[in-house]
N, C-alpha and C positions, 0 to 999 in steps of 0.2 A: 346553899350558894344564890348571889343576889346575878342577875342579868344586867349588862349594863343599858341603861335610859334609850341610849342612841342606836344599840342593837333592834330594839322593840317596835321602835321606829321605823327602822328598815325591813322586819320580818314581813308583814304584807306584801309588800315589794320583791322580795327574794321569793316567797310562794307563789305569787303570778307569774314570774320569769321561769318558774320550775315548772311549773303548768303548761307552759306553752310548748317545753323543748320534752315532755312527755310525749310518748309514740300516742296515733287516735286511737281510739277506743276501738276493740273487736266489732268486727260487721255481725257477728252474730252472737245471742246467747243463750244458754239451755240448749234447748231442742229448736231453736226459732235460728233462721238467717236469711239475710236481706237478697235479693235476686231482680234479676231483670227480664223482661218478655223480648225475646231476639226473634229474626228472622232466619231461616235457614237459608234461604233465597234471597239477597240484598246485593246489589252491584251499582258501581259508578261506572256507564258505560260512556267510553271516550272514543272520542274520533280514530278511525285507523290510518286516515290520509287524507292531506292538506286539501280542503275545497269551500265551497259556499255553501252556506245550508239555504233550502230552499222551502223546505215545510218540516213544522213540529207536530206530529198531528194529536197530543195531548198535553194538555195543560195540568199543573199538581191537583193530585188529588184523582184524575182519573184514572180508569182502570182499561188494560188493554190483555189482548190473549198469547200466548205463546206464537212466535213467529210472526206476529204484525209487525208492520213497519212503524217505527216510532219516529225516525229522521230520515230526510231527503237532502240528498246532495246535489248540486248542478254537475251533471255528469256530462255533460255535450263535449269536451275534450276528451274522456274517456272514450268514449264512444267513439269520436273520431279516431283516433289512434287502433283502437278495437278494429275498427271496419278496414281501417288501411292494413295491420296485422294479418286480417284475414284475407284480403287480396293476397296479400305476398304469400300466403302460404300455399293459395289456391295456384298463382304462377310457380311456385316451386313442385307443385304437385307435377303439372303440365310438364315443365322442363325436365322431371325423373322420368315420366312417361316416355316423354320422345326420347329420352338418352337411352333407354331400355329398350325401345323398336331400332334403335341405329346401333345399339350392340348387339341385336341379335344379328344384323345384317354384318357385322365387323368394320362399323365405318366408326364406331368411335371405342376409346379401350376402357378398361374399366375406372381408370381415376376418373374419366369425366360421369360416370354414372356415381361413384363415391359419394365426388363434390356435389352432385345434385342432390342425395340424400342429404345429405349435410345441410344444404340450403334450408332444404323443406322442414328437418327438424328445427331449426333456428327458427323459421316461420311460424312454425307451430308455438315454438315456446314462446314465442314474444305476443302471440296470441292468447295463451293462456294468462300471461302477467295482465295483460291489459283486460282480460275478463274477470281475473279478481278484483281489477281495479273499479271496475262497472259495476259490479258486486256489491262494493263496498260503500257505493252509493248510497247503498240502502241499508239503514242500522233496524236490524231487528230484533226482537224482542227476545232474550234467551229461555224467557220465563213468562207465566201469566203472572201479575201482580198490578201496584198502580205508581205512579209517579211519585215521588217524595217531591222534587224539586225538579225545575229546568236552569241548567248552569248557565246555557246560550239563549239565543233568542231566533227567529228567522233571518234571514238575509246577510246575517255576520260570517265573516270568514275566518277560521280556524285552522289551525296546523296539526300534525300526526299527533294523538296524545292528549288533545284538549277535550276535559271533561264534558260529556252533553247531558246527562240527565241520570239524577239518583233515582233508583227504581227498587221496592221492595214488594214480597210475597206476604201479603199477611193471612194467606189460607196455610202458609208453612212454619208456624211459630212454633219454638221451644223455649225452655228456660235456663239460663243462667246465673249461677247461684254459688258463691263465695261461701264456704263451710271452713270452720276450724279444722285444719289438720289431724291435729288429735283424735276425731271422730273418722279417721280415714278406717279401721277397724271396724265401724257400725252401720257402714256403707256400702250399699251393692246393688249391679244392675239389677233393675226389676222390682226394685222396695218402693211400694206407696209412699206417699205425703202431699200435703193440700199446699197449695200457693194460692193466697190472698193480694189482689192487685190493689193500690192505693187509691187507685183511680174508680175501682168500680166497689170494694168491699166484697166481692161475692167469690167464695171460695171455689177453686177449681182442684179437681181431682188429677193428680199427676204421677208418673212414675220415673223412677231413675236410669237412663237413657245408657249414662257411662259416667267415668268419672276422669278430670283430666290426668295430663300424663307428668305432671310438675307440680310440685309445693312453693308456695312464694316463700322465701327464705326472709323477709322483709315482714309478712303480716302473719305468715305461718297460716296462709289457708289455702282452700285445693278449689279448683275450678269443678263442679258439677251439673252436667245438663242433663235437664228433666223433660220429658214427651208430656203435654197435657193430653189426656182423655177427652174425649168429647168437647173439645173447646168451642165454649159459644160464640156466637155474632157480635161484633163490637170491641173485640180483643186486637191491639195495634202495638206492635214492634216498638219498644219503645219503653211501656210499661213497667213500671217498679213494683214490689211489694214483699210480702213475706213468706218466707217457706216454713213450714210446720211437721216436723218431722215424730214417729210416734216415739213414743220412750223404749229403750233399750232394757232387756230383763238383766 
């Protein structure tokens, strides 16, 4: 059977188009799988209320300790409102004490005492609200780590929810690896394996911490989370590499 000459001319283009439609190659082959180092503690800190930034204490790459103030806001207005609320609470306390004394002398009724109690409760609640605003004028670090990037600069005014700092803890690292779902029955928590970061080339001893809860139906892969044993200095979140698992009998 002879193949038409025109078909032979078009064949390379057809094969190339077919290659573009084929799914991507698997993320792993044999007993190896690709993965990335991630931090268990990483976050983008946002403003909890609107305000003007007065100070950002750390630049990109600088380290900080848990509880350290990272961002300060202008808090003059909130402090004034808190002072006013505290003054109202003190006045309401005096009014309540006075009405209680009069009630003992039958000079006022229970209604006056109850009303004074309600005014005191309202003043105390308002004071607590402004106390929260004052506390939010300082953004404190939820964990020890480093600043990845600053999203804003001092003296800028921001609204509630504006991203301020991207932070990460490079001391709390773990491995995220995609393995073929067909190997599910060969993997279990506690199983050792080796991970070689592309950036360093030095093998790391690791163990499986847990397996993902769902298989990706598109790639037929499962997420595996691993813990690094005796992680050396110099590892950073975002490093990628290859995991190597022992042969199964």
